[in-house]
C-alpha positions, 0 to 999 in steps of 0.5 A, spaced: 144 536 764 142 530 767 135 527 765 130 525 770 128 518 770 121 520 769 120 526 765 113 526 764 111 525 772 110 517 771 106 515 777 105 508 776 107 502 771 101 497 769 103 491 765 099 485 762 101 478 761 097 473 757 103 469 755 106 466 761 112 470 761 110 474 767 115 471 772 121 474 767 118 480 764 115 483 771 121 483 775 125 485 769 121 492 769 122 493 776 129 492 775 130 496 769 126 502 773 131 501 779 137 502 774 134 508 771 134 511 778 126 510 779 126 505 784 120 508 787 115 508 781 110 502 783 109 497 778 102 493 778 101 487 773 095 483 771 094 477 767 093 469 767 097 468 773 097 462 778 096 464 785 103 461 787 106 466 782 102 472 785 106 471 792 113 471 788 111 477 784 110 481 790 116 479 793 120 482 788 116 488 788 110 488 784 105 492 788 099 489 786 097 483 781 090 482 778 087 476 775 081 474 771 075 477 774 078 482 778 073 488 778 075 494 774 073 498 780 079 494 784 084 495 779 082 503 778 083 504 786 090 500 786 092 505 781 090 511 784 093 509 791 099 507 787 100 514 784 098 517 790 104 513 794 
């Protein structure tokens, strides 16, 4: 029996990085989801992320990036939209 890549019905993955490793870790999660047969699961991330890194992260498939000061309502809406897509 083949196991589903998302047995719990994952709608989105949220990541947070305050260590500066977002350029290595966030794309690795996107790649791991692809390898697991779940490339359609949106990945959203947040942390202390420079503007130039936001552009690069979106280019590798991160659906949304939240930086300090992002209103909670914006984050909730982004996750709700991601889960509905």
